[in-house]
Every structure is written in structure tokens, then in C-alpha cells.
Backbone as a printed PyTorch tensor [residue, N CA C, xyz], in Angstrom:
tensor([[[144.3080,  75.0790,  88.6190],
         [144.0740,  75.2840,  87.3220],
         [143.0680,  74.0950,  86.8210]],

        [[143.2180,  72.9820,  87.2800],
         [142.3040,  71.8430,  87.0060],
         [140.8530,  72.0460,  87.4940]],

        [[140.6650,  72.7270,  88.4260],
         [139.3290,  73.1110,  89.1160],
         [138.5770,  73.7050,  87.9650]],

        [[139.1460,  74.6110,  87.1540],
         [138.4840,  75.4840,  86.1450],
         [137.6930,  74.4960,  85.3730]],

        [[138.2080,  73.3000,  84.9490],
         [137.6100,  72.3590,  84.0830],
         [136.2950,  71.9350,  84.6460]],

        [[135.9960,  72.1010,  85.8770],
         [134.9280,  71.6720,  86.6140],
         [133.9420,  72.9170,  86.8150]],

        [[134.4460,  74.1270,  87.2410],
         [133.7670,  75.2600,  87.5910],
         [133.1560,  75.7790,  86.3570]],

        [[133.8950,  76.1460,  85.3570],
         [133.2650,  76.8040,  84.1700],
         [132.0340,  76.0390,  83.5680]],

        [[132.2000,  74.6980,  83.2610],
         [130.9360,  74.1690,  82.7820],
         [129.7550,  74.0120,  83.8290]],

        [[130.0200,  73.9090,  85.1600],
         [129.0890,  74.0840,  86.2330],
         [128.4500,  75.4390,  86.2050]],

        [[129.2630,  76.3790,  86.1570],
         [128.7310,  77.7260,  85.9650],
         [127.6640,  77.9410,  84.6660]],

        [[128.3000,  77.4960,  83.6710],
         [127.3790,  77.6300,  82.5180],
         [126.1790,  76.8500,  82.4880]],

        [[126.1640,  75.7270,  83.1250],
         [124.9740,  74.9000,  83.4200],
         [124.0590,  75.6150,  84.3380]],

        [[124.5050,  76.2520,  85.3860],
         [123.6250,  76.7970,  86.4300],
         [123.0550,  78.1930,  85.7050]],

        [[123.8440,  78.8200,  84.9710],
         [123.3280,  79.9570,  84.3320],
         [122.2650,  79.6410,  83.3680]],

        [[122.5100,  78.5530,  82.6370],
         [121.4120,  78.0940,  81.6250],
         [120.1230,  77.5760,  82.3960]],

        [[120.2420,  77.0780,  83.4650],
         [119.1320,  76.5450,  84.2790],
         [118.2950,  77.7390,  84.8300]],

        [[119.1110,  78.9360,  85.1490],
         [118.5560,  80.0110,  85.7890],
         [117.7100,  80.7580,  84.6560]],

        [[118.3550,  80.7680,  83.3520],
         [117.6750,  81.4900,  82.3100],
         [116.4050,  80.6090,  81.9450]],

        [[116.5480,  79.3200,  81.7900],
         [115.3650,  78.4770,  81.5800],
         [114.1830,  78.6910,  82.5400]],

        [[114.6130,  78.8000,  83.8280],
         [113.5820,  78.9610,  84.9700],
         [112.8410,  80.4270,  84.6920]],

        [[113.5730,  81.3480,  84.3820],
         [112.9080,  82.6890,  84.1160],
         [112.1190,  82.6630,  83.0450]],

        [[112.5190,  82.0840,  81.8220],
         [111.5120,  82.0880,  80.6970],
         [110.3230,  81.1620,  80.9960]],

        [[110.5870,  80.0050,  81.7950],
         [109.4000,  79.1800,  82.1550],
         [108.2270,  80.0480,  82.9430]],

        [[108.8300,  80.8810,  83.9770],
         [107.8730,  81.6170,  84.7910],
         [107.2790,  82.6940,  84.0900]],

        [[107.9350,  83.2700,  83.1330],
         [107.2650,  84.2410,  82.3050],
         [106.1870,  83.5590,  81.4090]],

        [[106.6230,  82.4990,  80.7160],
         [105.4030,  81.7670,  79.9530],
         [104.1530,  81.0530,  80.7910]],

        [[104.4830,  80.9330,  82.0230],
         [103.3730,  80.2560,  82.7180],
         [102.6370,  81.3590,  83.5060]],

        [[102.9690,  82.6140,  83.3230],
         [102.1380,  83.8470,  83.9630],
         [102.4730,  84.0790,  85.2260]],

        [[103.7210,  83.7790,  85.7170],
         [104.0530,  84.1000,  87.1940],
         [104.2920,  85.5700,  87.3210]],

        [[104.5780,  86.4170,  86.4060],
         [104.7810,  87.8690,  86.5040],
         [103.4830,  88.5790,  86.0380]],

        [[102.4670,  87.9280,  85.7160],
         [101.2430,  88.7050,  85.2860],
         [100.6210,  89.7430,  86.2000]],

        [[100.4630,  89.2810,  87.5910],
         [ 99.8900,  90.2130,  88.4770],
         [100.8190,  90.2980,  89.7740]],

        [[101.7080,  91.2700,  89.7220],
         [102.6210,  91.3710,  90.9450],
         [102.0820,  91.7810,  92.3180]],

        [[100.9300,  92.5730,  92.0110],
         [100.3800,  93.2200,  93.2290],
         [ 99.3130,  92.2440,  93.9230]],

        [[ 98.9200,  91.3040,  93.1750],
         [ 97.8530,  90.3550,  93.7650],
         [ 98.1990,  89.6500,  94.9830]],

        [[ 99.3750,  89.3990,  95.1980],
         [ 99.7780,  88.4560,  96.3530],
         [ 99.9480,  89.6210,  97.5850]],

        [[100.2470,  90.7830,  97.3490],
         [100.2460,  91.7840,  98.4250],
         [ 98.7400,  92.1080,  98.8110]],

        [[ 97.9350,  92.1400,  97.9290],
         [ 96.5860,  92.5400,  98.2530],
         [ 95.5520,  91.5090,  98.6810]],

        [[ 95.8630,  90.2210,  98.4600],
         [ 94.9010,  89.1580,  98.8480],
         [ 94.8400,  88.8790, 100.1410]],

        [[ 95.9910,  89.1250, 101.0960],
         [ 95.3860,  88.9760, 102.5100],
         [ 94.5220,  89.9540, 102.8950]],

        [[ 94.6630,  91.2740, 102.3830],
         [ 93.4830,  92.2440, 102.7590],
         [ 92.2190,  91.8660, 102.3500]],

        [[ 92.0690,  91.3880, 101.2520],
         [ 90.7240,  91.0620, 100.7240],
         [ 90.1390,  89.9910, 101.4020]],

        [[ 90.9830,  88.9500, 101.7030],
         [ 90.3750,  87.7510, 102.3910],
         [ 89.9550,  88.2250, 103.8940]],

        [[ 90.8480,  89.1200, 104.5930],
         [ 90.2780,  89.6650, 105.9010],
         [ 88.9670,  90.3860, 105.7900]],

        [[ 88.8050,  91.2530, 104.6440],
         [ 87.5120,  91.8840, 104.5880],
         [ 86.4080,  91.0240, 104.1830]],

        [[ 86.5110,  89.9370, 103.4180],
         [ 85.5490,  88.7600, 103.0410],
         [ 85.3130,  88.2210, 104.3710]],

        [[ 86.2040,  87.8260, 105.4450],
         [ 85.7610,  87.3510, 106.5910],
         [ 84.9470,  88.1880, 107.5050]],

        [[ 85.2700,  89.4040, 107.6420],
         [ 84.7100,  90.1620, 108.3880],
         [ 83.2700,  90.5760, 107.9670]],

        [[ 83.0920,  90.6410, 106.6050],
         [ 81.6950,  90.8710, 106.2140],
         [ 80.8810,  89.6260, 106.3570]],

        [[ 81.4210,  88.3350, 106.5400],
         [ 80.6770,  87.2470, 106.7170],
         [ 80.2970,  87.0720, 108.0720]],

        [[ 80.9970,  87.4410, 109.2160],
         [ 80.7060,  87.1820, 110.4440],
         [ 79.7920,  88.1180, 110.9390]],

        [[ 78.5900,  87.5930, 111.5290],
         [ 77.6470,  88.6140, 111.9900],
         [ 78.2230,  89.1740, 113.3570]],

        [[ 77.7840,  90.4490, 113.5350],
         [ 78.2580,  91.0190, 114.8700],
         [ 76.9930,  91.0890, 115.7170]],

        [[ 77.2990,  90.9130, 117.0170],
         [ 76.0920,  90.8660, 117.9710],
         [ 75.9400,  92.3820, 118.3560]],

        [[ 74.7210,  92.6990, 118.7460],
         [ 74.6090,  94.1620, 119.1310],
         [ 75.4450,  94.7900, 120.2720]],

        [[ 75.9590,  93.8850, 121.1090],
         [ 76.7980,  94.3110, 122.3510],
         [ 78.1850,  94.3010, 121.9900]],

        [[ 78.6000,  93.6110, 120.8850],
         [ 79.9360,  93.3420, 120.6560],
         [ 80.7040,  94.4280, 120.0860]],

        [[ 81.8640,  94.7500, 120.6740],
         [ 82.7050,  95.9900, 120.0450],
         [ 83.4930,  95.4430, 119.1320]],

        [[ 83.7220,  96.1890, 117.8500],
         [ 84.3380,  95.8970, 116.8620],
         [ 86.1070,  95.9880, 117.0390]],

        [[ 86.6520,  95.1590, 116.7750],
         [ 88.2280,  95.2800, 117.0430],
         [ 88.9670,  95.8920, 115.6740]],

        [[ 88.1400,  96.1830, 114.7440],
         [ 88.9820,  96.9080, 113.5820],
         [ 89.2680,  98.3690, 113.8560]],

        [[ 88.2970,  99.1130, 114.5640],
         [ 88.6410, 100.3740, 114.7740],
         [ 88.9540, 100.5870, 116.3040]],

        [[ 89.9070, 101.4760, 116.6180],
         [ 90.1660, 101.6890, 118.0050],
         [ 88.9680, 102.2810, 118.7020]],

        [[ 88.8960, 102.0870, 119.9770],
         [ 87.8560, 102.7220, 120.8820],
         [ 88.2000, 103.9420, 121.3770]],

        [[ 87.3690, 104.8860, 121.4580],
         [ 87.7050, 106.2120, 121.8900],
         [ 87.7490, 106.1520, 123.4860]],

        [[ 88.6120, 106.9920, 124.0620],
         [ 88.8410, 106.9790, 125.5910],
         [ 87.8520, 107.6970, 126.0890]]])
């Protein structure tokens, strides 16, 4: 029973920290663009491919070669 005197305030403090962290994330714009993180690797790969000059005899690895 004595452990409840420790666990209840500790639980309330942790819950308060979680709520504070959520509101901090919302106010700093962490949830503004949820799809940006998923699309950014694809955009970076496309940008890298467009910057690399291909030689005339080199085969592109982006598309599979036909048999």
C-alpha cells in the first residue's frame, strides 16, 4: 500500500510530461508535414540521379534490362 504513495505521483508526473511534450511538438510544427519524411529520400535520389552525367556506354541501374 505504501508503494502507491510513490507510483501515483510518479504516474501523474510522467503523464504531465507526455502531455507537455505533445503540445510542444504541435507548437514547434512537428506535425505540419507528415508525408515529407517519407518522400524526402525519393526526392534526394532523383536529385542525385539528375546530377550524375551518364556516359554513352553505361547502362542505367534504375530500369531493369530486357533479356
